[in-house]
N, C-alpha and C positions, 0 to 999 in steps of 0.2 A: 282158629276160625278160618273158614274157607268159603269162596264163592264157587258154585257149580255152574259151568258153562256147558249147556247141553245142545249140541248142534249136529250130532250124527243122526241123519234122517232115518226114520223107522224105528228108533229106539223107544224104550219104555222105562219110566221111572216109577218104581213101586216102593213098598215098605215091608221090611221084615223085622219085627221087634223094634229095637231102637236104632235101626239103620235104614237109610234110603238105599235102594238097590237099582242100579242102572243096567238094563239088559239091551244088547244091540241085536241087530238082525241075524248075526251069525251065531248067536247063542252065548256070546261073551257076557261076563257079569262083573260089575264093580260095586263095592259097598262103601258107603259114607256114613259114619256115625252122625245121628241127628244133632247131637250136642255140638258138633264142630261145623255145622252148616250155617253160614251167616246170611246168605242170599242165593237165589237160583235164577238163572237166565235161560230161557227156553227158546231156541231158534228153530222155527219150521215145524215139521211133522214129527213130533215126539209126544208120546202119550204119557199122561200123568194119571195114575190110578187114583181112585177115591181115597184109598188108604194113605197114599203119599200126600194128596192135597189136604186131607184132614190133619196130618202131622205138621205140614208146613203152616197151615192157618192157625192151628192150636198154639204153635210156638212163636207165631208172629214173624215167620221168616218171609221177607219180601220176595215175591216171585214175579218175574217180568216175562211176558209172552211177546215174542217178536217173530217176524217173518224170517225165512232163511237168509234174507239179505240184510237183516238188521232193522227193518222198519217196525216201529213199536205198535203192537196190537192192544196191549192192556197190562194191568198191574194188579196183582192180588196180594192182600195182606189181611190178616185176621183183625177183628175189631179189638181195640185196646182202650176204648173210651176216647176222650178228647178234651181239648181246651175249648169249651163252647164259647166263652166270652171272647177269647182270642180270635177264634174263627169269625165271630160276629164283627170284630174290629177289622178283620181282613176284608170282609164284604163291604163294610162301610168305606174303607180306603179305596176299594175298587170303584165305588160310586162317586167318590169325591174327586172331581177332575183336577183341581189344583194340587191336592196332596198326592194323587196318583202320578201326576206329571213330575212332581218333585222327586219321587222315588225312581220313576223311570229315567229321569235325567241322570240321577246318581249311578244307576246301573249301566247305562249306555256310555257315560263318561268313563267309568271304571273299565269297561270293556275296551274302549279305544286306547286308554292309557296302558292297559296290560298288553294290547297288541303292539303298541309302540315299544314297550319294554322288551317283548319277544324279539322284535326286529333289531333293537339295539344290542341285545345279547349275542346276535349273530352278525354284528357289525354291518348291518344293512344301511346304506346311505339313504334309503327311502323312509327310514323311521320318521324323519322330520316332516314328511308329507302328511302325517296324521295330525299334526298340530292344529290346522284350521278346523278339522272335524271335532277335535276335543273341545275347542273353544265354542263351537256352534252347539254342541250337545249340552254344554253347561247352561246355555241361555235360550234353548229352543222354546218358542212361545206356546207351542201346543204339541199334542202327540203326533199329528201328521208330519209336522216339521221335523220332529225328533226321529221319526221312522225314516224320513228322507236322508237325514244326516247319517244315521246308522248304516243305511244301505250304501250310500256313497263312500263312507269310510271303509266299509267291508270290501267294496270293489278295489279301492286303493290298497288296502292291506293285502288282499290276496294276489294282486299284481306283484307286490313286493315279495310275498311268500313264494311265488313261482321262481323268482331269481335265486332263491336259496336252494333250489333243486338243480341248478345248472351244473352239469357234469355227472349227475346221478343217472341211474338207468331209467328215470321217469321224467315226463314233462307234465305240466299242469296248466290246463286251458282256462283256469278260473273256477270259481265255485259252481258246481253243478249238483243239485240235490235230488231231484225226483224225475228220473232216477240218476244216481251217480254214473257217469259215463266213462270213467277212467280210473286207474288204480288209486291215485292219490285221493280223489273224491270218495272212492269206496272206503278207504281207510278213515278219512275224516268223518264220514257219516257213521261208520261203525263206532268210532271213538265218541262222537257226540251222543250216540244212543246209550252207550255205557255211562257216560257222565249224567245224562238225563235220568237214567235209572237210579243212580246214587242220590240225586236230589229228590226224586219222587219218594224214595224210601224214607229219607230224612224228614220230609214235610209231614208225613203222617205221624212220625214220632213227636213232632212239635204241635200236633193238633191242628195243622193248617190244611187248606184245600189246594191241591196241586193245580186245580183248574181255574182258580180265581186270581188272575194276574193283573198287572197295571200297564204293561207295555205290549205284550202279545195279546191278540184278541181273545177275550174270555167268553167264547160262544159255546163252550161245552165240547168243542171238537178237538181241542188240544190242551195239554197240561200247561196252561199259560204261565202260572206262577213258577213252576219248575223251569220253564224256558226262560223266564225273566232272570231268575237267579243264575242260570247257566251262562248268561252272556259274558260276565267278567271272567269266567273260568275257562272259556273256550281255548285260550292260548295254551293251556296245559295239554289239551289234546293235540293241538297243532305242533307243539314241540315234540311230543311223542311220535307223531306221524312222520315228522321230518327225520328223526333219528332212525326210525324203522325203514324208511325209504332209502336211506343211505347205507344201512348196515345189516338189515335183516331180510328184506323182501326183494324179489326180482320180478320182472314182468310175467314170467311163466307161472307165478303164484296166483294169477288172476284169470278169470274167464268172463265171457259175456253171456248173458241170458238171452232168451228169445225176444224180450222186450227192449234189448239194448243196454240193460243195466249191467254195470261191471261189479263183480264181487270176488272176494277171496275164495280160492278153491277149497274144497273139503280137504281137511288134513293140514291146512296152513293157517286157518283162523285161530287155532290154538296158540300160535306164535303171538298173535295180537293180544289174546286174552291173558297170556302169561305176562306179557310186557305191561298190560294195564294193571294187573294185580301187583306187580312189582312196584309200579308207580304209586298205587294207592297205599301201599304199606311203607313206602320210603319215608323215613323221618327227615323233617326239615325244621330249621329254627324259625319259630314264630312266637312273638310276644314273650321272648326270653326263655322259651323252653322248646325242646324238640317234640314234634307231633307228626304222625303220619298224615299224608295228604288227605286220606279219607276223612279223618277227624277234622281237618281244616275245612274241607268242603262242607261237611255237616255243620260246622260252626257258622257258616254263612247263612244257613237257615235260622240258626239261633240269633243271628244279627237282625234278621227280619222280624223274628218273634219279639226281640227286645224293643224294636222300633214300634211295633204294634201295641205292646204293653205300655209304652210311654212315648207317644209321638214327639215329645219335645227332644228326645234323643234322636238325632239324625241318623239315617241309615249310612253305614260305613262299609261299602263293598270291599272285598279283598283286593289289596294292591300287591301284585305278584313280586314287585321289586323289593318288598320288605322281607321276603323269605330268604333264609340263609342256610348254611350247612352246619 
């Protein structure tokens, strides 16, 4: 099974028989057997014919539409029915402030702990600076306080992250999102977008609403549930970006757009996609068996589903320090 990353502007994805066919502006042609396509990510101006869309929807292949810079536009996936009662419990959780806060505290605490783990694995003396934020997240009295703790913890963490790039070809001014203004932020944003796509695909499989979250605002403008679940997993992207910044990318691989946004140049984004797929397929020891990271990520959605099915079972977000080789 494979993921198709389509980012050559002006291309067209069509269908011929049991194959998807990608044509570029120069007349080149590549074929992909439908049975081997697990998901599709479309960046920028790439046409999808109705035949291709029909095939993807019919087979339930998650298809994510993004801008050329990696900003999420939307997500397509065929109807497969759903867990109606589970989704009803998800909406009830969203409206129950006390229970929603409990889940949100677990997710933010796990995120801060996983960030501490990441810094410790790189022998950063600043890992201990996250301790007060972890304690505060566990006991935050309401959502506003929890968001403040998360934001302050993120600022502290990314200040430490910047020191891990000392001596590399890159500097890091701190997290800049809209738009990313430097190469490291461009890579982080691209990685978080791919991680978000993994979670959105998995949520539908569990019959859950990607837009009904408990920490991020559930106003219909963002996939808040997917963003909630992504929080403890972000250090996976951070670790990948750090490795690529040291060993794979150089400043010449990036360019600035007219709006000041920094992005990876055409022809070099494939390096990131390949590294991401390698990570997603990498087997790691978890709960006594080896599983690929993609399966572990989707299991976190199953953890939320388990909690919704039986609220007496507390949510247990993934602790990255338990993973082994």
